[in-house]
mmCIF file of the N, C-alpha and C atoms, coordinates in Angstrom:
data_MODEL
# 
_entry.id   MODEL 
# 
loop_
_atom_site.group_PDB 
_atom_site.id 
_atom_site.type_symbol 
_atom_site.label_atom_id 
_atom_site.label_alt_id 
_atom_site.label_comp_id 
_atom_site.label_asym_id 
_atom_site.label_entity_id 
_atom_site.label_seq_id 
_atom_site.pdbx_PDB_ins_code 
_atom_site.Cartn_x 
_atom_site.Cartn_y 
_atom_site.Cartn_z 
_atom_site.occupancy 
_atom_site.B_iso_or_equiv 
_atom_site.pdbx_formal_charge 
_atom_site.auth_seq_id 
_atom_site.auth_comp_id 
_atom_site.auth_asym_id 
_atom_site.auth_atom_id 
_atom_site.pdbx_PDB_model_num 
ATOM 1   N N  . MET A 1 1  ? 27.166 -44.795 -51.369 1.00 0.00 ? 1  MET A N  1 
ATOM 2   C CA . MET A 1 1  ? 26.795 -43.396 -51.259 1.00 0.00 ? 1  MET A CA 1 
ATOM 3   C C  . MET A 1 1  ? 27.447 -42.637 -52.413 1.00 0.00 ? 1  MET A C  1 
ATOM 4   N N  . SER A 1 2  ? 26.652 -41.854 -53.102 1.00 0.00 ? 2  SER A N  1 
ATOM 5   C CA . SER A 1 2  ? 27.188 -41.098 -54.233 1.00 0.00 ? 2  SER A CA 1 
ATOM 6   C C  . SER A 1 2  ? 27.773 -39.772 -53.767 1.00 0.00 ? 2  SER A C  1 
ATOM 7   N N  . VAL A 1 3  ? 28.528 -39.153 -54.634 1.00 0.00 ? 3  VAL A N  1 
ATOM 8   C CA . VAL A 1 3  ? 29.113 -37.848 -54.331 1.00 0.00 ? 3  VAL A CA 1 
ATOM 9   C C  . VAL A 1 3  ? 28.015 -36.830 -54.053 1.00 0.00 ? 3  VAL A C  1 
ATOM 10  N N  . MET A 1 4  ? 26.899 -36.960 -54.759 1.00 0.00 ? 4  MET A N  1 
ATOM 11  C CA . MET A 1 4  ? 25.797 -36.022 -54.572 1.00 0.00 ? 4  MET A CA 1 
ATOM 12  C C  . MET A 1 4  ? 25.295 -36.021 -53.130 1.00 0.00 ? 4  MET A C  1 
ATOM 13  N N  . HIS A 1 5  ? 25.469 -37.118 -52.414 1.00 0.00 ? 5  HIS A N  1 
ATOM 14  C CA . HIS A 1 5  ? 24.971 -37.198 -51.046 1.00 0.00 ? 5  HIS A CA 1 
ATOM 15  C C  . HIS A 1 5  ? 25.960 -36.689 -50.012 1.00 0.00 ? 5  HIS A C  1 
ATOM 16  N N  . ILE A 1 6  ? 27.218 -36.569 -50.366 1.00 0.00 ? 6  ILE A N  1 
ATOM 17  C CA . ILE A 1 6  ? 28.185 -36.129 -49.370 1.00 0.00 ? 6  ILE A CA 1 
ATOM 18  C C  . ILE A 1 6  ? 28.720 -34.725 -49.630 1.00 0.00 ? 6  ILE A C  1 
ATOM 19  N N  . ALA A 1 7  ? 28.439 -34.165 -50.786 1.00 0.00 ? 7  ALA A N  1 
ATOM 20  C CA . ALA A 1 7  ? 28.906 -32.820 -51.107 1.00 0.00 ? 7  ALA A CA 1 
ATOM 21  C C  . ALA A 1 7  ? 27.864 -31.787 -50.683 1.00 0.00 ? 7  ALA A C  1 
ATOM 22  N N  . ASN A 1 8  ? 28.335 -30.602 -50.337 1.00 0.00 ? 8  ASN A N  1 
ATOM 23  C CA . ASN A 1 8  ? 27.438 -29.491 -50.062 1.00 0.00 ? 8  ASN A CA 1 
ATOM 24  C C  . ASN A 1 8  ? 27.028 -28.895 -51.406 1.00 0.00 ? 8  ASN A C  1 
ATOM 25  N N  . ILE A 1 9  ? 25.782 -29.031 -51.758 1.00 0.00 ? 9  ILE A N  1 
ATOM 26  C CA . ILE A 1 9  ? 25.262 -28.605 -53.062 1.00 0.00 ? 9  ILE A CA 1 
ATOM 27  C C  . ILE A 1 9  ? 25.474 -27.114 -53.296 1.00 0.00 ? 9  ILE A C  1 
ATOM 28  N N  . GLN A 1 10 ? 25.430 -26.303 -52.270 1.00 0.00 ? 10 GLN A N  1 
ATOM 29  C CA . GLN A 1 10 ? 25.544 -24.857 -52.434 1.00 0.00 ? 10 GLN A CA 1 
ATOM 30  C C  . GLN A 1 10 ? 26.969 -24.327 -52.236 1.00 0.00 ? 10 GLN A C  1 
ATOM 31  N N  . THR A 1 11 ? 27.976 -25.185 -52.259 1.00 0.00 ? 11 THR A N  1 
ATOM 32  C CA . THR A 1 11 ? 29.360 -24.729 -52.178 1.00 0.00 ? 11 THR A CA 1 
ATOM 33  C C  . THR A 1 11 ? 29.653 -23.862 -53.393 1.00 0.00 ? 11 THR A C  1 
ATOM 34  N N  . PHE A 1 12 ? 30.435 -22.803 -53.211 1.00 0.00 ? 12 PHE A N  1 
ATOM 35  C CA . PHE A 1 12 ? 30.703 -21.896 -54.321 1.00 0.00 ? 12 PHE A CA 1 
ATOM 36  C C  . PHE A 1 12 ? 32.191 -21.591 -54.449 1.00 0.00 ? 12 PHE A C  1 
ATOM 37  N N  . ASP A 1 13 ? 32.572 -21.094 -55.642 1.00 0.00 ? 13 ASP A N  1 
ATOM 38  C CA . ASP A 1 13 ? 33.960 -20.728 -55.898 1.00 0.00 ? 13 ASP A CA 1 
ATOM 39  C C  . ASP A 1 13 ? 34.191 -19.263 -55.504 1.00 0.00 ? 13 ASP A C  1 
ATOM 40  N N  . MET A 1 14 ? 35.350 -18.721 -55.861 1.00 0.00 ? 14 MET A N  1 
ATOM 41  C CA . MET A 1 14 ? 35.699 -17.358 -55.447 1.00 0.00 ? 14 MET A CA 1 
ATOM 42  C C  . MET A 1 14 ? 34.799 -16.285 -56.067 1.00 0.00 ? 14 MET A C  1 
ATOM 43  N N  . TYR A 1 15 ? 34.041 -16.645 -57.085 1.00 0.00 ? 15 TYR A N  1 
ATOM 44  C CA . TYR A 1 15 ? 33.098 -15.717 -57.711 1.00 0.00 ? 15 TYR A CA 1 
ATOM 45  C C  . TYR A 1 15 ? 31.654 -16.050 -57.328 1.00 0.00 ? 15 TYR A C  1 
ATOM 46  N N  . PHE A 1 16 ? 31.502 -16.869 -56.296 1.00 0.00 ? 16 PHE A N  1 
ATOM 47  C CA . PHE A 1 16 ? 30.205 -17.294 -55.772 1.00 0.00 ? 16 PHE A CA 1 
ATOM 48  C C  . PHE A 1 16 ? 29.390 -18.104 -56.779 1.00 0.00 ? 16 PHE A C  1 
ATOM 49  N N  . ARG A 1 17 ? 30.074 -18.797 -57.702 1.00 0.00 ? 17 ARG A N  1 
ATOM 50  C CA . ARG A 1 17 ? 29.396 -19.690 -58.642 1.00 0.00 ? 17 ARG A CA 1 
ATOM 51  C C  . ARG A 1 17 ? 29.315 -21.076 -58.012 1.00 0.00 ? 17 ARG A C  1 
ATOM 52  N N  . THR A 1 18 ? 28.126 -21.645 -58.064 1.00 0.00 ? 18 THR A N  1 
ATOM 53  C CA . THR A 1 18 ? 27.901 -22.986 -57.535 1.00 0.00 ? 18 THR A CA 1 
ATOM 54  C C  . THR A 1 18 ? 28.098 -24.015 -58.647 1.00 0.00 ? 18 THR A C  1 
ATOM 55  N N  . ALA A 1 19 ? 27.992 -25.275 -58.286 1.00 0.00 ? 19 ALA A N  1 
ATOM 56  C CA . ALA A 1 19 ? 28.066 -26.341 -59.296 1.00 0.00 ? 19 ALA A CA 1 
ATOM 57  C C  . ALA A 1 19 ? 26.969 -26.150 -60.339 1.00 0.00 ? 19 ALA A C  1 
ATOM 58  N N  . LEU A 1 20 ? 25.812 -25.650 -59.917 1.00 0.00 ? 20 LEU A N  1 
ATOM 59  C CA . LEU A 1 20 ? 24.714 -25.432 -60.857 1.00 0.00 ? 20 LEU A CA 1 
ATOM 60  C C  . LEU A 1 20 ? 25.037 -24.317 -61.852 1.00 0.00 ? 20 LEU A C  1 
ATOM 61  N N  . HIS A 1 21 ? 25.762 -23.295 -61.416 1.00 0.00 ? 21 HIS A N  1 
ATOM 62  C CA . HIS A 1 21 ? 26.226 -22.272 -62.363 1.00 0.00 ? 21 HIS A CA 1 
ATOM 63  C C  . HIS A 1 21 ? 27.090 -22.927 -63.445 1.00 0.00 ? 21 HIS A C  1 
ATOM 64  N N  . TRP A 1 22 ? 27.982 -23.809 -63.028 1.00 0.00 ? 22 TRP A N  1 
ATOM 65  C CA . TRP A 1 22 ? 28.896 -24.447 -63.986 1.00 0.00 ? 22 TRP A CA 1 
ATOM 66  C C  . TRP A 1 22 ? 28.176 -25.411 -64.915 1.00 0.00 ? 22 TRP A C  1 
ATOM 67  N N  . THR A 1 23 ? 27.197 -26.158 -64.408 1.00 0.00 ? 23 THR A N  1 
ATOM 68  C CA . THR A 1 23 ? 26.471 -27.062 -65.307 1.00 0.00 ? 23 THR A CA 1 
ATOM 69  C C  . THR A 1 23 ? 25.613 -26.264 -66.288 1.00 0.00 ? 23 THR A C  1 
ATOM 70  N N  . GLY A 1 24 ? 25.112 -25.116 -65.850 1.00 0.00 ? 24 GLY A N  1 
ATOM 71  C CA . GLY A 1 24 ? 24.383 -24.234 -66.763 1.00 0.00 ? 24 GLY A CA 1 
ATOM 72  C C  . GLY A 1 24 ? 25.297 -23.683 -67.842 1.00 0.00 ? 24 GLY A C  1 
ATOM 73  N N  . ARG A 1 25 ? 26.467 -23.250 -67.440 1.00 0.00 ? 25 ARG A N  1 
ATOM 74  C CA . ARG A 1 25 ? 27.444 -22.693 -68.386 1.00 0.00 ? 25 ARG A CA 1 
ATOM 75  C C  . ARG A 1 25 ? 27.911 -23.730 -69.400 1.00 0.00 ? 25 ARG A C  1 
ATOM 76  N N  . LEU A 1 26 ? 28.079 -24.971 -68.951 1.00 0.00 ? 26 LEU A N  1 
ATOM 77  C CA . LEU A 1 26 ? 28.600 -26.034 -69.813 1.00 0.00 ? 26 LEU A CA 1 
ATOM 78  C C  . LEU A 1 26 ? 27.508 -26.822 -70.538 1.00 0.00 ? 26 LEU A C  1 
ATOM 79  N N  . GLY A 1 27 ? 26.249 -26.548 -70.225 1.00 0.00 ? 27 GLY A N  1 
ATOM 80  C CA . GLY A 1 27 ? 25.148 -27.243 -70.891 1.00 0.00 ? 27 GLY A CA 1 
ATOM 81  C C  . GLY A 1 27 ? 24.964 -28.677 -70.450 1.00 0.00 ? 27 GLY A C  1 
ATOM 82  N N  . LEU A 1 28 ? 25.256 -28.953 -69.206 1.00 0.00 ? 28 LEU A N  1 
ATOM 83  C CA . LEU A 1 28 ? 25.138 -30.307 -68.662 1.00 0.00 ? 28 LEU A CA 1 
ATOM 84  C C  . LEU A 1 28 ? 23.745 -30.473 -68.041 1.00 0.00 ? 28 LEU A C  1 
ATOM 85  N N  . THR A 1 29 ? 22.781 -30.722 -68.902 1.00 0.00 ? 29 THR A N  1 
ATOM 86  C CA . THR A 1 29 ? 21.376 -30.758 -68.488 1.00 0.00 ? 29 THR A CA 1 
ATOM 87  C C  . THR A 1 29 ? 21.104 -31.815 -67.429 1.00 0.00 ? 29 THR A C  1 
ATOM 88  N N  . GLU A 1 30 ? 21.552 -33.036 -67.661 1.00 0.00 ? 30 GLU A N  1 
ATOM 89  C CA . GLU A 1 30 ? 21.284 -34.110 -66.701 1.00 0.00 ? 30 GLU A CA 1 
ATOM 90  C C  . GLU A 1 30 ? 21.927 -33.809 -65.351 1.00 0.00 ? 30 GLU A C  1 
ATOM 91  N N  . ALA A 1 31 ? 23.139 -33.296 -65.366 1.00 0.00 ? 31 ALA A N  1 
ATOM 92  C CA . ALA A 1 31 ? 23.810 -32.937 -64.112 1.00 0.00 ? 31 ALA A CA 1 
ATOM 93  C C  . ALA A 1 31 ? 23.055 -31.805 -63.416 1.00 0.00 ? 31 ALA A C  1 
ATOM 94  N N  . SER A 1 32 ? 22.559 -30.845 -64.186 1.00 0.00 ? 32 SER A N  1 
ATOM 95  C CA . SER A 1 32 ? 21.769 -29.748 -63.614 1.00 0.00 ? 32 SER A CA 1 
ATOM 96  C C  . SER A 1 32 ? 20.520 -30.289 -62.928 1.00 0.00 ? 32 SER A C  1 
ATOM 97  N N  . GLU A 1 33 ? 19.839 -31.209 -63.595 1.00 0.00 ? 33 GLU A N  1 
ATOM 98  C CA . GLU A 1 33 ? 18.628 -31.801 -63.022 1.00 0.00 ? 33 GLU A CA 1 
ATOM 99  C C  . GLU A 1 33 ? 18.936 -32.560 -61.736 1.00 0.00 ? 33 GLU A C  1 
ATOM 100 N N  . LYS A 1 34 ? 20.033 -33.297 -61.722 1.00 0.00 ? 34 LYS A N  1 
ATOM 101 C CA . LYS A 1 34 ? 20.412 -34.047 -60.515 1.00 0.00 ? 34 LYS A CA 1 
ATOM 102 C C  . LYS A 1 34 ? 20.753 -33.098 -59.374 1.00 0.00 ? 34 LYS A C  1 
ATOM 103 N N  . LEU A 1 35 ? 21.477 -32.038 -59.685 1.00 0.00 ? 35 LEU A N  1 
ATOM 104 C CA . LEU A 1 35 ? 21.814 -31.064 -58.647 1.00 0.00 ? 35 LEU A CA 1 
ATOM 105 C C  . LEU A 1 35 ? 20.551 -30.432 -58.065 1.00 0.00 ? 35 LEU A C  1 
ATOM 106 N N  . MET A 1 36 ? 19.622 -30.051 -58.940 1.00 0.00 ? 36 MET A N  1 
ATOM 107 C CA . MET A 1 36 ? 18.385 -29.427 -58.455 1.00 0.00 ? 36 MET A CA 1 
ATOM 108 C C  . MET A 1 36 ? 17.535 -30.403 -57.652 1.00 0.00 ? 36 MET A C  1 
ATOM 109 N N  . SER A 1 37 ? 17.497 -31.662 -58.062 1.00 0.00 ? 37 SER A N  1 
ATOM 110 C CA . SER A 1 37 ? 16.721 -32.648 -57.298 1.00 0.00 ? 37 SER A CA 1 
ATOM 111 C C  . SER A 1 37 ? 17.368 -32.940 -55.948 1.00 0.00 ? 37 SER A C  1 
ATOM 112 N N  . SER A 1 38 ? 18.642 -32.574 -55.819 1.00 0.00 ? 38 SER A N  1 
ATOM 113 C CA . SER A 1 38 ? 19.353 -32.753 -54.549 1.00 0.00 ? 38 SER A CA 1 
ATOM 114 C C  . SER A 1 38 ? 19.350 -31.480 -53.707 1.00 0.00 ? 38 SER A C  1 
ATOM 115 N N  . GLY A 1 39 ? 18.676 -30.452 -54.195 1.00 0.00 ? 39 GLY A N  1 
ATOM 116 C CA . GLY A 1 39 ? 18.530 -29.240 -53.395 1.00 0.00 ? 39 GLY A CA 1 
ATOM 117 C C  . GLY A 1 39 ? 19.237 -28.000 -53.896 1.00 0.00 ? 39 GLY A C  1 
ATOM 118 N N  . ALA A 1 40 ? 19.944 -28.081 -55.017 1.00 0.00 ? 40 ALA A N  1 
ATOM 119 C CA . ALA A 1 40 ? 20.603 -26.888 -55.561 1.00 0.00 ? 40 ALA A CA 1 
ATOM 120 C C  . ALA A 1 40 ? 19.540 -25.879 -55.983 1.00 0.00 ? 40 ALA A C  1 
ATOM 121 N N  . LYS A 1 41 ? 19.794 -24.621 -55.717 1.00 0.00 ? 41 LYS A N  1 
ATOM 122 C CA . LYS A 1 41 ? 18.813 -23.570 -55.982 1.00 0.00 ? 41 LYS A CA 1 
ATOM 123 C C  . LYS A 1 41 ? 19.131 -22.852 -57.291 1.00 0.00 ? 41 LYS A C  1 
ATOM 124 N N  . PRO A 1 42 ? 18.217 -22.917 -58.267 1.00 0.00 ? 42 PRO A N  1 
ATOM 125 C CA . PRO A 1 42 ? 18.474 -22.310 -59.570 1.00 0.00 ? 42 PRO A CA 1 
ATOM 126 C C  . PRO A 1 42 ? 18.457 -20.785 -59.569 1.00 0.00 ? 42 PRO A C  1 
ATOM 127 N N  . ASP A 1 43 ? 18.027 -20.167 -58.466 1.00 0.00 ? 43 ASP A N  1 
ATOM 128 C CA . ASP A 1 43 ? 17.996 -18.708 -58.422 1.00 0.00 ? 43 ASP A CA 1 
ATOM 129 C C  . ASP A 1 43 ? 19.171 -18.108 -57.650 1.00 0.00 ? 43 ASP A C  1 
ATOM 130 N N  . THR A 1 44 ? 20.180 -18.919 -57.326 1.00 0.00 ? 44 THR A N  1 
ATOM 131 C CA . THR A 1 44 ? 21.369 -18.432 -56.635 1.00 0.00 ? 44 THR A CA 1 
ATOM 132 C C  . THR A 1 44 ? 22.172 -17.530 -57.566 1.00 0.00 ? 44 THR A C  1 
ATOM 133 N N  . ARG A 1 45 ? 22.577 -16.373 -57.078 1.00 0.00 ? 45 ARG A N  1 
ATOM 134 C CA . ARG A 1 45 ? 23.327 -15.406 -57.887 1.00 0.00 ? 45 ARG A CA 1 
ATOM 135 C C  . ARG A 1 45 ? 24.814 -15.438 -57.555 1.00 0.00 ? 45 ARG A C  1 
ATOM 136 N N  . ASP A 1 46 ? 25.641 -15.251 -58.586 1.00 0.00 ? 46 ASP A N  1 
ATOM 137 C CA . ASP A 1 46 ? 27.088 -15.193 -58.378 1.00 0.00 ? 46 ASP A CA 1 
ATOM 138 C C  . ASP A 1 46 ? 27.503 -13.752 -58.068 1.00 0.00 ? 46 ASP A C  1 
ATOM 139 N N  . SER A 1 47 ? 28.804 -13.473 -58.047 1.00 0.00 ? 47 SER A N  1 
ATOM 140 C CA . SER A 1 47 ? 29.299 -12.145 -57.681 1.00 0.00 ? 47 SER A CA 1 
ATOM 141 C C  . SER A 1 47 ? 28.887 -11.059 -58.669 1.00 0.00 ? 47 SER A C  1 
ATOM 142 N N  . GLN A 1 48 ? 28.515 -11.444 -59.878 1.00 0.00 ? 48 GLN A N  1 
ATOM 143 C CA . GLN A 1 48 ? 28.062 -10.486 -60.893 1.00 0.00 ? 48 GLN A CA 1 
ATOM 144 C C  . GLN A 1 48 ? 26.536 -10.404 -60.969 1.00 0.00 ? 48 GLN A C  1 
ATOM 145 N N  . GLY A 1 49 ? 25.855 -11.177 -60.126 1.00 0.00 ? 49 GLY A N  1 
ATOM 146 C CA . GLY A 1 49 ? 24.400 -11.187 -60.115 1.00 0.00 ? 49 GLY A CA 1 
ATOM 147 C C  . GLY A 1 49 ? 23.779 -12.182 -61.078 1.00 0.00 ? 49 GLY A C  1 
ATOM 148 N N  . ALA A 1 50 ? 24.607 -13.012 -61.716 1.00 0.00 ? 50 ALA A N  1 
ATOM 149 C CA . ALA A 1 50 ? 24.107 -13.983 -62.696 1.00 0.00 ? 50 ALA A CA 1 
ATOM 150 C C  . ALA A 1 50 ? 23.675 -15.279 -62.014 1.00 0.00 ? 50 ALA A C  1 
ATOM 151 N N  . THR A 1 51 ? 22.601 -15.852 -62.529 1.00 0.00 ? 51 THR A N  1 
ATOM 152 C CA . THR A 1 51 ? 22.108 -17.143 -62.054 1.00 0.00 ? 51 THR A CA 1 
ATOM 153 C C  . THR A 1 51 ? 22.545 -18.235 -63.037 1.00 0.00 ? 51 THR A C  1 
ATOM 154 N N  . PRO A 1 52 ? 22.382 -19.499 -62.672 1.00 0.00 ? 52 PRO A N  1 
ATOM 155 C CA . PRO A 1 52 ? 22.657 -20.577 -63.628 1.00 0.00 ? 52 PRO A CA 1 
ATOM 156 C C  . PRO A 1 52 ? 21.853 -20.411 -64.923 1.00 0.00 ? 52 PRO A C  1 
ATOM 157 N N  . LEU A 1 53 ? 20.645 -19.887 -64.806 1.00 0.00 ? 53 LEU A N  1 
ATOM 158 C CA . LEU A 1 53 ? 19.800 -19.628 -65.972 1.00 0.00 ? 53 LEU A CA 1 
ATOM 159 C C  . LEU A 1 53 ? 20.476 -18.643 -66.930 1.00 0.00 ? 53 LEU A C  1 
ATOM 160 N N  . HIS A 1 54 ? 21.076 -17.603 -66.380 1.00 0.00 ? 54 HIS A N  1 
ATOM 161 C CA . HIS A 1 54 ? 21.791 -16.633 -67.221 1.00 0.00 ? 54 HIS A CA 1 
ATOM 162 C C  . HIS A 1 54 ? 22.897 -17.314 -68.024 1.00 0.00 ? 54 HIS A C  1 
ATOM 163 N N  . TYR A 1 55 ? 23.666 -18.170 -67.364 1.00 0.00 ? 55 TYR A N  1 
ATOM 164 C CA . TYR A 1 55 ? 24.771 -18.851 -68.054 1.00 0.00 ? 55 TYR A CA 1 
ATOM 165 C C  . TYR A 1 55 ? 24.264 -19.784 -69.147 1.00 0.00 ? 55 TYR A C  1 
ATOM 166 N N  . ALA A 1 56 ? 23.210 -20.528 -68.865 1.00 0.00 ? 56 ALA A N  1 
ATOM 167 C CA . ALA A 1 56 ? 22.659 -21.436 -69.878 1.00 0.00 ? 56 ALA A CA 1 
ATOM 168 C C  . ALA A 1 56 ? 22.189 -20.648 -71.097 1.00 0.00 ? 56 ALA A C  1 
ATOM 169 N N  . ALA A 1 57 ? 21.538 -19.511 -70.863 1.00 0.00 ? 57 ALA A N  1 
ATOM 170 C CA . ALA A 1 57 ? 21.060 -18.677 -71.971 1.00 0.00 ? 57 ALA A CA 1 
ATOM 171 C C  . ALA A 1 57 ? 22.228 -18.059 -72.733 1.00 0.00 ? 57 ALA A C  1 
ATOM 172 N N  . LEU A 1 58 ? 23.196 -17.524 -72.011 1.00 0.00 ? 58 LEU A N  1 
ATOM 173 C CA . LEU A 1 58 ? 24.349 -16.869 -72.631 1.00 0.00 ? 58 LEU A CA 1 
ATOM 174 C C  . LEU A 1 58 ? 25.111 -17.801 -73.563 1.00 0.00 ? 58 LEU A C  1 
ATOM 175 N N  . PHE A 1 59 ? 25.238 -19.062 -73.158 1.00 0.00 ? 59 PHE A N  1 
ATOM 176 C CA . PHE A 1 59 ? 26.008 -20.018 -73.949 1.00 0.00 ? 59 PHE A CA 1 
ATOM 177 C C  . PHE A 1 59 ? 25.133 -20.880 -74.867 1.00 0.00 ? 59 PHE A C  1 
ATOM 178 N N  . GLY A 1 60 ? 23.844 -20.555 -74.953 1.00 0.00 ? 60 GLY A N  1 
ATOM 179 C CA . GLY A 1 60 ? 22.959 -21.205 -75.914 1.00 0.00 ? 60 GLY A CA 1 
ATOM 180 C C  . GLY A 1 60 ? 22.575 -22.639 -75.611 1.00 0.00 ? 60 GLY A C  1 
ATOM 181 N N  . HIS A 1 61 ? 22.540 -23.003 -74.345 1.00 0.00 ? 61 HIS A N  1 
ATOM 182 C CA . HIS A 1 61 ? 22.195 -24.370 -73.954 1.00 0.00 ? 61 HIS A CA 1 
ATOM 183 C C  . HIS A 1 61 ? 20.689 -24.461 -73.679 1.00 0.00 ? 61 HIS A C  1 
ATOM 184 N N  . VAL A 1 62 ? 19.923 -24.623 -74.742 1.00 0.00 ? 62 VAL A N  1 
ATOM 185 C CA . VAL A 1 62 ? 18.460 -24.563 -74.673 1.00 0.00 ? 62 VAL A CA 1 
ATOM 186 C C  . VAL A 1 62 ? 17.877 -25.638 -73.756 1.00 0.00 ? 62 VAL A C  1 
ATOM 187 N N  . ASP A 1 63 ? 18.349 -26.873 -73.854 1.00 0.00 ? 63 ASP A N  1 
ATOM 188 C CA . ASP A 1 63 ? 17.800 -27.941 -73.005 1.00 0.00 ? 63 ASP A CA 1 
ATOM 189 C C  . ASP A 1 63 ? 18.063 -27.667 -71.528 1.00 0.00 ? 63 ASP A C  1 
ATOM 190 N N  . THR A 1 64 ? 19.250 -27.184 -71.217 1.00 0.00 ? 64 THR A N  1 
ATOM 191 C CA . THR A 1 64 ? 19.583 -26.851 -69.829 1.00 0.00 ? 64 THR A CA 1 
ATOM 192 C C  . THR A 1 64 ? 18.747 -25.666 -69.368 1.00 0.00 ? 64 THR A C  1 
ATOM 193 N N  . LEU A 1 65 ? 18.572 -24.701 -70.240 1.00 0.00 ? 65 LEU A N  1 
ATOM 194 C CA . LEU A 1 65 ? 17.744 -23.534 -69.949 1.00 0.00 ? 65 LEU A CA 1 
ATOM 195 C C  . LEU A 1 65 ? 16.321 -23.964 -69.597 1.00 0.00 ? 65 LEU A C  1 
ATOM 196 N N  . LYS A 1 66 ? 15.756 -24.861 -70.390 1.00 0.00 ? 66 LYS A N  1 
ATOM 197 C CA . LYS A 1 66 ? 14.405 -25.371 -70.121 1.00 0.00 ? 66 LYS A CA 1 
ATOM 198 C C  . LYS A 1 66 ? 14.339 -26.084 -68.777 1.00 0.00 ? 66 LYS A C  1 
ATOM 199 N N  . ALA A 1 67 ? 15.334 -26.917 -68.494 1.00 0.00 ? 67 ALA A N  1 
ATOM 200 C CA . ALA A 1 67 ? 15.349 -27.650 -67.222 1.00 0.00 ? 67 ALA A CA 1 
ATOM 201 C C  . ALA A 1 67 ? 15.397 -26.683 -66.041 1.00 0.00 ? 67 ALA A C  1 
ATOM 202 N N  . LEU A 1 68 ? 16.205 -25.638 -66.149 1.00 0.00 ? 68 LEU A N  1 
ATOM 203 C CA . LEU A 1 68 ? 16.308 -24.647 -65.077 1.00 0.00 ? 68 LEU A CA 1 
ATOM 204 C C  . LEU A 1 68 ? 14.996 -23.879 -64.919 1.00 0.00 ? 68 LEU A C  1 
ATOM 205 N N  . LEU A 1 69 ? 14.371 -23.526 -66.024 1.00 0.00 ? 69 LEU A N  1 
ATOM 206 C CA . LEU A 1 69 ? 13.094 -22.812 -65.961 1.00 0.00 ? 69 LEU A CA 1 
ATOM 207 C C  . LEU A 1 69 ? 12.001 -23.672 -65.344 1.00 0.00 ? 69 LEU A C  1 
ATOM 208 N N  . ILE A 1 70 ? 11.902 -24.905 -65.781 1.00 0.00 ? 70 ILE A N  1 
ATOM 209 C CA . ILE A 1 70 ? 10.877 -25.814 -65.259 1.00 0.00 ? 70 ILE A CA 1 
ATOM 210 C C  . ILE A 1 70 ? 11.081 -26.047 -63.768 1.00 0.00 ? 70 ILE A C  1 
ATOM 211 N N  . ASN A 1 71 ? 12.320 -26.250 -63.357 1.00 0.00 ? 71 ASN A N  1 
ATOM 212 C CA . ASN A 1 71 ? 12.597 -26.504 -61.948 1.00 0.00 ? 71 ASN A CA 1 
ATOM 213 C C  . ASN A 1 71 ? 12.310 -25.281 -61.094 1.00 0.00 ? 71 ASN A C  1 
ATOM 214 N N  . ASN A 1 72 ? 12.396 -24.114 -61.676 1.00 0.00 ? 72 ASN A N  1 
ATOM 215 C CA . ASN A 1 72 ? 12.151 -22.885 -60.923 1.00 0.00 ? 72 ASN A CA 1 
ATOM 216 C C  . ASN A 1 72 ? 10.665 -22.506 -60.927 1.00 0.00 ? 72 ASN A C  1 
ATOM 217 N N  . GLY A 1 73 ? 9.811  -23.433 -61.389 1.00 0.00 ? 73 GLY A N  1 
ATOM 218 C CA . GLY A 1 73 ? 8.372  -23.230 -61.338 1.00 0.00 ? 73 GLY A CA 1 
ATOM 219 C C  . GLY A 1 73 ? 7.773  -22.562 -62.557 1.00 0.00 ? 73 GLY A C  1 
ATOM 220 N N  . ASN A 1 74 ? 8.541  -22.435 -63.618 1.00 0.00 ? 74 ASN A N  1 
ATOM 221 C CA . ASN A 1 74 ? 8.040  -21.827 -64.849 1.00 0.00 ? 74 ASN A CA 1 
ATOM 222 C C  . ASN A 1 74 ? 7.617  -22.903 -65.833 1.00 0.00 ? 74 ASN A C  1 
ATOM 223 N N  . LYS A 1 75 ? 6.654  -22.576 -66.665 1.00 0.00 ? 75 LYS A N  1 
ATOM 224 C CA . LYS A 1 75 ? 6.231  -23.502 -67.716 1.00 0.00 ? 75 LYS A CA 1 
ATOM 225 C C  . LYS A 1 75 ? 6.924  -23.108 -69.010 1.00 0.00 ? 75 LYS A C  1 
ATOM 226 N N  . VAL A 1 76 ? 7.457  -24.102 -69.702 1.00 0.00 ? 76 VAL A N  1 
ATOM 227 C CA . VAL A 1 76 ? 8.176  -23.830 -70.955 1.00 0.00 ? 76 VAL A CA 1 
ATOM 228 C C  . VAL A 1 76 ? 7.329  -24.286 -72.118 1.00 0.00 ? 76 VAL A C  1 
# 
């Protein structure tokens, strides 16, 4: 059993950032895709109203940005 199967995908830190917020911020595209395929929601907002998509864009992670957009039903 992998960690992805035993962790709560929507667990958040003190600023309401989920693992998907962090993978967006760090540009971890493959990890973002795995989280989303396991049920992580790309439209979850943190305490400032930012989504994982915002973080990927802010830090210039184009591939992660595309993955988040595609998973959220947008065509890139």
